[in-house]
PATOR-684468 format. One record per residue (C-alpha): x, y, z. Coordinates in Angstrom, 2 decimals, always signed. Layout:
BEGIN
ATOM/X/Y/Z;
...
This chain:
BEGIN
ATOM/+0.04/-0.02/+0.08;
ATOM/+2.86/+2.45/+0.88;
ATOM/+4.69/+1.63/-2.23;
ATOM/+1.57/+2.24/-4.46;
ATOM/+0.78/+5.58/-2.75;
ATOM/+4.42/+6.63/-3.09;
ATOM/+4.48/+5.75/-6.90;
ATOM/+1.15/+7.41/-7.62;
ATOM/+2.12/+10.54/-5.83;
ATOM/+5.13/+10.71/-7.97;
ATOM/+3.00/+10.45/-11.05;
ATOM/+1.28/+13.65/-10.14;
ATOM/+4.55/+15.32/-10.84;
ATOM/+4.76/+14.39/-14.52;
ATOM/+2.74/+17.35/-15.63;
ATOM/+4.90/+19.94/-17.52;
ATOM/+6.51/+22.27/-14.96;
ATOM/+9.47/+24.46/-14.22;
ATOM/+12.18/+23.38/-11.81;
ATOM/+11.14/+23.18/-8.17;
ATOM/+11.63/+25.95/-5.82;
ATOM/+12.20/+25.84/-2.05;
ATOM/+9.40/+23.62/-0.82;
ATOM/+9.62/+21.32/-3.88;
ATOM/+5.84/+21.17/-4.19;
ATOM/+3.26/+20.10/-1.78;
ATOM/+3.18/+16.30/-2.36;
ATOM/+6.18/+15.74/-0.03;
ATOM/+4.22/+16.03/+3.24;
ATOM/+1.27/+14.29/+1.76;
ATOM/+3.58/+11.51/+1.01;
ATOM/+5.25/+11.49/+4.40;
ATOM/+2.03/+11.40/+6.39;
ATOM/+0.67/+7.96/+5.15;
ATOM/+4.18/+6.56/+5.15;
ATOM/+4.37/+7.25/+8.89;
ATOM/+0.74/+6.59/+9.72;
ATOM/+0.98/+3.26/+8.27;
ATOM/+3.36/+2.00/+10.97;
ATOM/+1.31/+3.41/+13.96;
ATOM/-0.41/+0.82/+16.07;
ATOM/-3.98/+1.80/+16.56;
ATOM/-5.68/-0.82/+18.57;
ATOM/-4.99/-4.57/+19.08;
ATOM/-6.43/-6.69/+16.32;
ATOM/-7.32/-3.90/+13.84;
ATOM/-7.53/-5.36/+10.42;
ATOM/-6.41/-3.72/+7.19;
ATOM/-10.03/-3.03/+6.15;
ATOM/-11.00/-1.56/+9.49;
ATOM/-7.73/+0.56/+9.40;
ATOM/-8.91/+1.89/+6.09;
ATOM/-12.32/+2.90/+7.67;
ATOM/-10.50/+4.71/+10.54;
ATOM/-8.41/+6.59/+7.93;
ATOM/-11.65/+7.56/+6.17;
ATOM/-13.10/+8.88/+9.54;
ATOM/-9.61/+10.66/+10.17;
ATOM/-10.13/+12.57/+6.90;
ATOM/-13.80/+13.46/+7.79;
ATOM/-12.80/+14.77/+11.14;
ATOM/-10.09/+16.72/+9.48;
ATOM/-12.85/+18.30/+7.20;
ATOM/-14.69/+19.61/+10.26;
ATOM/-11.46/+20.97/+11.77;
ATOM/-10.43/+22.64/+8.50;
ATOM/-13.82/+24.36/+8.41;
ATOM/-13.50/+25.57/+12.02;
ATOM/-10.12/+26.92/+11.21;
ATOM/-11.33/+28.72/+8.11;
ATOM/-14.42/+30.24/+9.90;
ATOM/-12.28/+31.39/+12.86;
ATOM/-9.68/+33.11/+10.50;
ATOM/-6.87/+30.94/+11.83;
ATOM/-4.88/+31.95/+8.77;
ATOM/-4.32/+35.29/+10.28;
ATOM/-1.36/+33.48/+12.18;
ATOM/+0.41/+33.43/+8.86;
ATOM/+1.57/+36.88/+9.76;
ATOM/+4.31/+35.27/+11.87;
ATOM/+5.49/+32.86/+9.08;
ATOM/+8.90/+33.76/+7.70;
ATOM/+11.46/+32.14/+5.44;
ATOM/+12.97/+30.60/+8.57;
ATOM/+10.34/+28.03/+8.98;
ATOM/+9.66/+27.70/+5.25;
ATOM/+13.31/+26.90/+4.46;
ATOM/+13.50/+24.25/+7.25;
ATOM/+10.27/+22.84/+5.90;
ATOM/+11.42/+22.72/+2.35;
ATOM/+14.75/+21.09/+3.39;
ATOM/+12.83/+18.45/+5.27;
ATOM/+10.52/+17.74/+2.16;
ATOM/+13.71/+17.67/-0.14;
ATOM/+15.22/+14.91/+2.04;
ATOM/+12.00/+13.00/+2.20;
ATOM/+12.09/+12.86/-1.75;
ATOM/+15.64/+11.65/-1.63;
ATOM/+14.86/+9.01/+1.08;
ATOM/+11.86/+7.64/-0.77;
ATOM/+13.75/+7.51/-4.01;
ATOM/+16.43/+5.36/-2.28;
ATOM/+13.67/+3.18/-0.81;
ATOM/+12.14/+2.52/-4.18;
ATOM/+15.62/+1.33/-5.48;
ATOM/+16.24/-0.95/-2.48;
ATOM/+13.07/-2.83/-3.30;
ATOM/+14.29/-3.55/-6.91;
ATOM/+16.47/-6.36/-5.57;
ATOM/+13.18/-8.37/-5.25;
ATOM/+13.48/-8.84/-9.00;
ATOM/+17.20/-9.84/-8.90;
ATOM/+20.68/-8.18/-9.04;
ATOM/+20.42/-7.19/-12.75;
ATOM/+17.04/-5.46/-12.22;
ATOM/+18.46/-3.53/-9.27;
ATOM/+21.64/-2.41/-10.84;
ATOM/+19.86/-1.35/-14.00;
ATOM/+17.35/+0.63/-12.00;
ATOM/+20.09/+2.42/-10.15;
ATOM/+21.76/+3.36/-13.37;
ATOM/+18.56/+4.53/-15.00;
ATOM/+17.62/+6.60/-11.90;
ATOM/+20.82/+8.37/-11.86;
ATOM/+20.66/+9.05/-15.67;
ATOM/+17.18/+10.46/-15.11;
ATOM/+18.56/+12.78/-12.34;
ATOM/+21.35/+14.08/-14.52;
ATOM/+19.44/+14.60/-17.73;
ATOM/+16.48/+16.33/-15.91;
ATOM/+18.79/+18.41/-13.90;
ATOM/+20.78/+19.55/-16.97;
ATOM/+17.49/+20.52/-18.61;
ATOM/+16.85/+22.94/-15.79;
ATOM/+20.36/+24.16/-15.88;
ATOM/+20.10/+24.97/-19.61;
ATOM/+17.21/+27.29/-18.98;
ATOM/+19.59/+29.55/-17.13;
ATOM/+22.16/+29.67/-19.77;
ATOM/+22.61/+31.71/-23.05;
ATOM/+22.61/+28.62/-25.28;
ATOM/+19.99/+28.60/-28.04;
ATOM/+17.09/+31.04/-28.36;
ATOM/+15.10/+32.02/-25.32;
ATOM/+11.96/+30.10/-26.41;
ATOM/+14.03/+26.96/-26.90;
ATOM/+15.63/+27.18/-23.46;
ATOM/+12.21/+27.80/-21.99;
ATOM/+10.63/+24.78/-23.48;
ATOM/+13.55/+22.54/-22.32;
ATOM/+13.40/+24.04/-18.82;
ATOM/+9.53/+23.55/-18.54;
ATOM/+9.21/+20.23/-20.35;
ATOM/+12.53/+18.56/-19.84;
ATOM/+11.52/+16.49/-16.82;
ATOM/+8.45/+14.80/-18.32;
ATOM/+10.28/+14.25/-21.62;
ATOM/+13.23/+12.60/-19.72;
ATOM/+10.72/+10.24/-18.10;
ATOM/+9.22/+9.33/-21.38;
ATOM/+12.60/+8.74/-22.97;
ATOM/+14.05/+6.55/-20.21;
ATOM/+10.82/+4.50/-20.17;
ATOM/+11.65/+3.39/-23.66;
ATOM/+15.47/+3.49/-22.98;
ATOM/+15.27/+0.23/-20.83;
ATOM/+13.83/-1.69/-23.85;
ATOM/+16.95/-1.09/-25.92;
ATOM/+19.28/-4.14/-26.64;
ATOM/+20.01/-6.56/-23.82;
ATOM/+18.27/-4.32/-21.28;
ATOM/+14.94/-5.54/-22.74;
ATOM/+15.60/-8.98/-21.20;
ATOM/+15.95/-7.64/-17.65;
ATOM/+12.66/-8.01/-15.65;
ATOM/+12.11/-4.61/-14.19;
ATOM/+9.34/-3.61/-11.70;
ATOM/+6.94/-1.11/-13.21;
ATOM/+4.31/+1.34/-11.79;
ATOM/+1.45/-0.84/-10.76;
ATOM/-1.94/+0.21/-12.13;
ATOM/-5.57/-0.92/-11.87;
ATOM/-8.62/-0.95/-14.09;
ATOM/-9.85/+2.29/-15.55;
ATOM/-11.74/+4.51/-13.21;
ATOM/-11.79/+1.79/-10.54;
ATOM/-10.21/+1.66/-6.95;
ATOM/-6.79/-0.13/-6.79;
ATOM/-8.19/-2.51/-4.32;
ATOM/-11.19/-4.84/-5.01;
ATOM/-13.76/-2.70/-3.33;
ATOM/-16.63/-0.22/-4.23;
ATOM/-15.81/+3.44/-4.67;
ATOM/-17.33/+4.51/-1.31;
ATOM/-15.76/+3.31/+1.96;
ATOM/-18.18/+1.21/+4.06;
ATOM/-17.82/+3.46/+7.10;
ATOM/-20.80/+1.92/+8.74;
ATOM/-18.94/-1.35/+9.29;
ATOM/-17.04/-0.15/+12.32;
ATOM/-17.49/+0.19/+16.12;
ATOM/-18.38/+3.50/+17.52;
ATOM/-15.21/+3.57/+19.60;
ATOM/-13.08/+3.24/+16.56;
ATOM/-14.72/+6.43/+15.16;
ATOM/-13.31/+8.43/+18.00;
ATOM/-9.83/+6.84/+17.67;
ATOM/-9.49/+8.81/+14.40;
ATOM/-9.76/+12.25/+16.26;
ATOM/-6.21/+12.67/+17.58;
ATOM/-4.77/+11.62/+14.14;
ATOM/-7.16/+14.00/+12.45;
ATOM/-5.80/+16.79/+14.65;
ATOM/-2.27/+16.07/+13.55;
ATOM/-3.31/+15.74/+9.99;
ATOM/-5.04/+19.09/+10.15;
ATOM/-2.01/+20.74/+11.64;
ATOM/+0.14/+19.36/+8.84;
ATOM/-2.20/+20.42/+6.18;
ATOM/-2.66/+23.90/+7.62;
ATOM/+1.02/+24.54/+7.67;
ATOM/+1.86/+22.56/+4.50;
ATOM/-0.77/+24.28/+2.37;
ATOM/-0.43/+27.68/+3.78;
ATOM/+3.41/+27.71/+3.51;
ATOM/+3.17/+26.35/-0.07;
ATOM/+0.63/+29.04/-0.84;
ATOM/+2.79/+31.73/+0.72;
ATOM/+5.78/+30.57/-1.28;
ATOM/+3.68/+30.38/-4.55;
ATOM/+2.85/+34.08/-3.90;
ATOM/+6.35/+34.93/-2.66;
ATOM/+8.09/+38.33/-2.76;
ATOM/+10.05/+37.24/-5.86;
ATOM/+6.66/+37.06/-7.78;
ATOM/+5.15/+40.58/-8.75;
ATOM/+1.48/+39.35/-8.43;
ATOM/-1.52/+41.55/-8.89;
ATOM/-4.40/+39.54/-7.65;
ATOM/-5.06/+39.11/-3.89;
ATOM/-4.69/+35.84/-1.87;
ATOM/-7.56/+33.79/-0.34;
ATOM/-6.00/+31.85/+2.53;
ATOM/-9.23/+31.37/+4.45;
ATOM/-11.13/+30.17/+1.39;
ATOM/-8.37/+27.81/+0.53;
ATOM/-8.43/+26.19/+3.84;
ATOM/-12.28/+25.75/+3.57;
ATOM/-11.85/+24.04/+0.13;
ATOM/-8.93/+21.88/+1.33;
ATOM/-11.22/+20.56/+4.12;
ATOM/-13.96/+19.78/+1.60;
ATOM/-11.59/+17.83/-0.66;
ATOM/-10.02/+16.07/+2.36;
ATOM/-13.60/+14.91/+3.39;
ATOM/-14.55/+13.76/-0.05;
ATOM/-11.23/+11.87/-0.34;
ATOM/-12.13/+10.09/+2.92;
ATOM/-15.48/+9.03/+1.56;
ATOM/-13.83/+7.65/-1.57;
ATOM/-10.84/+6.10/+0.28;
ATOM/-8.30/+7.82/-2.05;
ATOM/-4.94/+9.65/-1.13;
ATOM/-5.18/+13.08/+0.44;
ATOM/-5.72/+15.78/-2.21;
ATOM/-2.98/+18.00/-0.75;
ATOM/-0.48/+16.27/-3.04;
ATOM/-1.79/+18.13/-6.17;
ATOM/+0.45/+20.57/-7.92;
ATOM/-1.26/+23.85/-9.08;
ATOM/-0.63/+25.96/-6.06;
ATOM/+3.16/+25.40/-5.86;
ATOM/+6.15/+27.76/-6.35;
ATOM/+7.42/+26.12/-9.48;
ATOM/+3.96/+26.50/-11.05;
ATOM/+4.12/+30.25/-10.43;
ATOM/+7.70/+30.27/-11.66;
ATOM/+6.64/+28.69/-14.93;
ATOM/+4.16/+31.48/-15.47;
ATOM/+6.63/+34.28/-14.93;
ATOM/+7.62/+36.68/-17.77;
ATOM/+11.21/+37.68/-17.40;
ATOM/+13.41/+40.37/-18.84;
ATOM/+17.11/+41.15/-19.04;
ATOM/+18.61/+44.09/-17.06;
ATOM/+22.13/+45.39/-16.49;
ATOM/+23.71/+45.32/-13.00;
ATOM/+25.18/+48.80/-12.54;
ATOM/+25.76/+48.25/-8.85;
ATOM/+28.89/+46.11/-9.55;
ATOM/+32.23/+47.51/-10.04;
ATOM/+35.27/+46.56/-12.32;
ATOM/+34.71/+43.78/-14.89;
ATOM/+31.40/+42.86/-13.34;
ATOM/+29.89/+46.18/-14.05;
ATOM/+27.09/+46.08/-16.57;
ATOM/+26.69/+42.33/-16.38;
ATOM/+23.27/+41.37/-17.42;
ATOM/+20.86/+39.40/-15.32;
ATOM/+17.34/+38.13/-15.93;
ATOM/+14.59/+39.28/-13.42;
ATOM/+10.87/+38.51/-13.20;
ATOM/+8.88/+41.28/-14.87;
ATOM/+5.37/+40.03/-14.11;
ATOM/+3.31/+36.79/-13.69;
ATOM/+0.54/+35.63/-16.08;
ATOM/-2.18/+35.10/-13.46;
ATOM/-4.98/+32.83/-14.81;
ATOM/-6.89/+29.73/-14.01;
ATOM/-6.43/+27.73/-17.13;
ATOM/-3.26/+25.83/-16.23;
ATOM/-4.68/+24.96/-12.86;
ATOM/-7.75/+23.45/-14.43;
ATOM/-5.72/+21.80/-17.12;
ATOM/-3.55/+19.97/-14.61;
ATOM/-6.52/+18.63/-12.79;
ATOM/-8.11/+17.35/-16.04;
ATOM/-4.82/+15.73/-17.13;
ATOM/-4.58/+13.96/-13.73;
ATOM/-7.97/+12.74/-14.08;
ATOM/-7.22/+11.60/-17.57;
ATOM/-4.43/+9.33/-16.34;
ATOM/-7.25/+7.19/-14.94;
ATOM/-8.43/+6.23/-18.60;
ATOM/-7.59/+2.81/-19.87;
ATOM/-5.12/+3.79/-22.68;
ATOM/-3.08/+6.02/-20.39;
ATOM/-3.09/+3.41/-17.56;
ATOM/-1.47/+1.05/-19.99;
ATOM/+1.12/+3.56/-20.75;
ATOM/+1.81/+4.48/-17.17;
ATOM/+2.23/+0.77/-16.38;
ATOM/+5.29/+0.79/-18.71;
ATOM/+7.27/+3.24/-16.53;
ATOM/+9.96/+1.44/-14.50;
ATOM/+10.18/+2.01/-10.85;
ATOM/+13.88/+3.01/-11.32;
ATOM/+12.69/+5.85/-13.52;
ATOM/+10.26/+7.07/-10.72;
ATOM/+13.19/+6.82/-8.25;
ATOM/+15.04/+9.17/-10.55;
ATOM/+12.07/+11.50/-10.52;
ATOM/+12.14/+11.67/-6.78;
ATOM/+15.93/+12.44/-6.86;
ATOM/+15.17/+15.15/-9.39;
ATOM/+12.52/+16.80/-7.03;
ATOM/+14.66/+16.50/-4.05;
ATOM/+17.85/+17.96/-5.76;
ATOM/+15.99/+20.81/-7.32;
ATOM/+14.30/+21.68/-4.00;
ATOM/+17.67/+21.56/-2.12;
ATOM/+19.37/+23.72/-4.71;
ATOM/+16.91/+26.65/-4.30;
ATOM/+16.56/+26.29/-0.59;
ATOM/+17.62/+29.17/+1.57;
ATOM/+19.59/+26.94/+3.87;
ATOM/+21.59/+25.61/+0.95;
ATOM/+22.27/+29.11/-0.30;
ATOM/+23.54/+30.23/+3.01;
ATOM/+25.79/+27.24/+3.32;
ATOM/+27.26/+27.92/-0.11;
ATOM/+27.79/+31.52/+0.97;
ATOM/+29.83/+30.29/+4.06;
ATOM/+31.82/+27.79/+2.03;
ATOM/+32.65/+30.24/-0.78;
ATOM/+36.03/+31.93/-1.27;
ATOM/+35.56/+35.48/+0.01;
ATOM/+37.47/+36.82/-3.06;
ATOM/+34.64/+35.51/-5.24;
ATOM/+31.79/+36.82/-3.05;
ATOM/+30.18/+39.83/-4.69;
ATOM/+29.56/+42.93/-2.66;
ATOM/+25.92/+43.04/-3.69;
ATOM/+25.29/+39.74/-1.71;
ATOM/+23.09/+40.82/+1.20;
ATOM/+24.94/+38.44/+3.67;
ATOM/+28.05/+40.36/+3.03;
ATOM/+26.41/+43.30/+4.83;
ATOM/+26.17/+41.47/+8.13;
ATOM/+28.88/+42.85/+10.52;
ATOM/+28.83/+39.97/+12.94;
ATOM/+29.84/+37.01/+10.55;
ATOM/+29.33/+34.42/+13.16;
ATOM/+25.64/+35.43/+13.16;
ATOM/+25.31/+33.59/+9.72;
ATOM/+26.89/+30.42/+11.29;
ATOM/+24.51/+30.54/+14.19;
ATOM/+21.39/+31.00/+12.06;
ATOM/+22.25/+28.21/+9.68;
ATOM/+23.15/+25.94/+12.65;
ATOM/+19.67/+26.65/+14.09;
ATOM/+18.01/+25.81/+10.80;
ATOM/+19.85/+22.60/+10.47;
ATOM/+18.94/+21.79/+14.16;
ATOM/+15.24/+22.34/+13.23;
ATOM/+15.51/+20.16/+10.14;
ATOM/+17.36/+17.44/+12.04;
ATOM/+14.64/+17.35/+14.78;
ATOM/+12.02/+17.06/+12.13;
ATOM/+13.64/+14.37/+10.09;
ATOM/+14.82/+12.45/+13.16;
ATOM/+11.32/+12.04/+14.60;
ATOM/+10.05/+10.63/+11.31;
ATOM/+12.41/+7.83/+11.77;
ATOM/+10.96/+6.75/+15.18;
ATOM/+7.75/+5.29/+16.41;
ATOM/+6.67/+8.90/+17.14;
ATOM/+6.83/+9.79/+13.47;
ATOM/+3.19/+10.80/+13.41;
ATOM/+3.97/+13.71/+15.55;
ATOM/+6.34/+15.51/+13.11;
ATOM/+3.63/+18.19/+12.27;
ATOM/+4.10/+19.43/+15.80;
ATOM/+7.83/+20.06/+15.31;
ATOM/+7.19/+22.03/+12.08;
ATOM/+4.48/+24.12/+13.78;
ATOM/+6.84/+25.01/+16.74;
ATOM/+9.26/+26.58/+14.29;
ATOM/+6.89/+29.54/+13.96;
ATOM/+7.01/+30.84/+17.68;
ATOM/+10.74/+29.99/+17.90;
ATOM/+11.43/+32.39/+15.11;
ATOM/+9.05/+35.04/+16.32;
ATOM/+9.77/+35.09/+19.97;
ATOM/+13.23/+33.42/+20.62;
ATOM/+15.49/+34.52/+17.73;
ATOM/+15.07/+38.12/+18.21;
ATOM/+16.69/+37.76/+21.62;
ATOM/+19.93/+36.62/+20.07;
ATOM/+19.98/+38.40/+16.64;
ATOM/+19.75/+42.05/+16.00;
ATOM/+16.85/+43.53/+13.85;
ATOM/+19.32/+44.16/+11.12;
ATOM/+20.77/+40.79/+11.09;
ATOM/+17.32/+39.10/+10.91;
ATOM/+16.31/+41.44/+8.26;
ATOM/+19.09/+39.91/+6.04;
ATOM/+19.25/+36.45/+7.25;
ATOM/+15.42/+36.00/+7.29;
ATOM/+12.61/+37.74/+5.41;
ATOM/+8.79/+37.53/+5.08;
ATOM/+7.63/+34.74/+2.81;
ATOM/+5.23/+36.86/+0.84;
ATOM/+4.85/+40.58/+0.02;
ATOM/+2.74/+42.96/+2.07;
ATOM/+0.15/+42.92/-0.75;
ATOM/-0.32/+39.20/-0.44;
ATOM/-0.37/+39.24/+3.34;
ATOM/-2.78/+42.13/+3.59;
ATOM/-5.75/+39.90/+4.11;
ATOM/-4.20/+38.28/+7.15;
ATOM/-2.95/+41.46/+8.76;
ATOM/+0.38/+42.03/+7.10;
ATOM/+3.82/+40.76/+7.88;
ATOM/+4.61/+40.85/+11.67;
ATOM/+7.01/+43.51/+12.67;
ATOM/+7.49/+44.93/+9.24;
ATOM/+8.41/+48.58/+8.97;
ATOM/+5.92/+50.41/+6.88;
ATOM/+8.20/+53.34/+6.13;
ATOM/+10.72/+51.01/+4.47;
ATOM/+8.34/+49.10/+2.28;
ATOM/+8.17/+51.61/-0.58;
ATOM/+11.40/+52.68/-2.17;
ATOM/+11.25/+54.59/-5.47;
ATOM/+10.47/+57.73/-7.09;
ATOM/+7.49/+60.02/-7.37;
ATOM/+4.54/+58.85/-9.49;
ATOM/+5.31/+61.86/-11.67;
ATOM/+8.75/+60.35/-12.68;
ATOM/+8.97/+58.20/-15.68;
ATOM/+6.06/+57.43/-17.99;
ATOM/+2.42/+58.29/-17.39;
ATOM/+0.52/+56.19/-14.93;
ATOM/-2.00/+55.22/-17.50;
ATOM/+0.84/+54.07/-19.89;
ATOM/+2.36/+51.86/-17.15;
ATOM/-0.89/+50.20/-16.33;
ATOM/-1.87/+49.64/-19.99;
ATOM/+1.65/+48.23/-20.54;
ATOM/+1.26/+45.82/-17.73;
ATOM/-2.26/+44.58/-18.90;
ATOM/-1.15/+44.26/-22.67;
ATOM/+2.05/+42.20/-22.13;
ATOM/+1.34/+38.60/-22.72;
ATOM/+3.00/+35.23/-21.85;
ATOM/+6.55/+35.08/-23.08;
ATOM/+9.59/+37.29/-22.84;
ATOM/+9.00/+40.86/-22.01;
ATOM/+10.82/+43.63/-23.96;
ATOM/+13.91/+45.13/-22.66;
ATOM/+12.81/+48.66/-23.11;
ATOM/+9.23/+48.57/-21.42;
ATOM/+9.52/+51.24/-18.68;
ATOM/+7.47/+51.43/-15.55;
ATOM/+6.85/+47.70/-15.34;
ATOM/+6.53/+46.45/-11.87;
ATOM/+9.48/+44.27/-10.79;
ATOM/+11.15/+42.85/-7.76;
ATOM/+14.80/+41.92/-7.42;
ATOM/+15.34/+38.62/-5.75;
ATOM/+18.65/+37.83/-3.88;
ATOM/+20.04/+34.34/-3.47;
ATOM/+19.79/+34.49/+0.32;
ATOM/+16.04/+34.73/-0.10;
ATOM/+16.08/+38.43/+1.06;
ATOM/+13.85/+40.22/-1.41;
ATOM/+13.33/+43.96/-1.89;
ATOM/+10.50/+45.81/-3.47;
ATOM/+11.55/+48.53/-5.96;
ATOM/+9.86/+51.24/-7.99;
ATOM/+6.38/+50.99/-6.34;
ATOM/+4.93/+54.44/-5.38;
ATOM/+2.02/+54.57/-3.06;
ATOM/-0.12/+56.43/-5.58;
ATOM/+0.48/+53.79/-8.16;
ATOM/-0.76/+51.13/-5.82;
ATOM/-3.96/+52.98/-4.82;
ATOM/-4.69/+53.44/-8.54;
ATOM/-4.78/+49.66/-8.68;
ATOM/-7.70/+49.75/-6.19;
ATOM/-5.61/+48.34/-3.29;
ATOM/-2.63/+49.28/-1.22;
ATOM/+0.33/+46.99/-1.19;
ATOM/+1.43/+48.37/+2.10;
ATOM/+0.48/+46.96/+5.43;
ATOM/-3.10/+46.93/+6.47;
ATOM/-4.56/+49.10/+9.21;
ATOM/-4.42/+46.17/+11.53;
ATOM/-0.79/+45.56/+10.78;
ATOM/+0.04/+49.27/+11.20;
ATOM/-1.46/+49.18/+14.62;
ATOM/+0.45/+46.02/+15.57;
ATOM/+3.44/+46.74/+17.75;
ATOM/+6.73/+45.75/+16.00;
ATOM/+9.14/+43.46/+17.61;
ATOM/+12.94/+43.83/+16.90;
């Protein structure tokens, strides 16, 4: 059961996408929960069928809890969430991907040594080729549209290629384990679509409550953090967020999944950072802040995001389409070694973009090759960077370690405790300036306005730029934003909103006047509630 869930979760990631960003998508914790829950002893003599019914009630109790959290505006607590807890969470999910990829490979010895070694080779080849496709997108090779196509579609095309690759020559004689499938539009097990929840004792219904509480905590943090990172400060979004409504809908889908006895819906892709990244329109600018040979070096920044609902709907329809008979036959051809390589790709890409990794690379880098524009170079107390990274690694270690014990089901508690640690303990040991560079709000004030703004953010420092009278007319700037389509923005389009993203995760908002924001019908500054909130150092 665990193996089937693991492999089907991986298949949700075969939809065309850009490389993963810090949290690596939301399927990681939806994967980790059933893997740990499967080993938790519930009551003596609980059969597999009864256990499935208890899981069904767990999801329905979670529905009620999600709705209570949505109605009581629990998402206002997101004001305290920063990159600190998000980076630790993303680091943990990345290692879960790597761990599960290794576990998939270890099971290949059941088919013999030849099958195991071939699976390992194929998994590593999938990792290398898919990773190179992502790297190619950031180079100057080929035309921009070619690089973008390879970057977005490289991973699914790699899966398709290596699915056929194992049938070349003598490799075709090796008996490889493949993705198990069932009949079209039918459950994997021999049962009806609806769980027979009436075939259970009343006491077992209430056994599901404590597990539902843990599941709700996990989903609240997992979904909201992924939502924040999908609307992060590096993405110049125009449409507001709907955190409370999202939690309400997530509760509904969780409850429906419980009735049908299918995996948790929180493993789906659309609201994930790499989906937003794939919708970004970029443009090339010169970096005039550098000196010497580096002066004038061009970099590519995000100009705007194509905000729409078509790709979200299309991903859901494509996922539903994989339940059809012809596609199930095709999916059954995919070797487990290829799926292990897909897990490696997701883990490596998530680690590469994670803030913890970027800080560790800064500490390990030769100082003569560290640019003056790197925000971490502005920290006077250099040991502060070491201490901060050590705390992040400690938080990751505690979360990952507990998942390897009998108490693994409690790992959502560790993740949730990271928020008050950052809010109330770290300011006692780091200065405001140090935390401003080492850490940052996950999303922009505009995104966070519906939940009260970012905690402790200084309103006076949010808007840096010129008067609205400088540059082109306001109407021209708004029309330019609305008329630009998906693709590569022109290099000479003035007044477009933009944000510069630093490697450390510290992002700054540039060129946004207060009058321009008000003309959009909403202020990107902090809300009244946030302005009245006392700031902490």
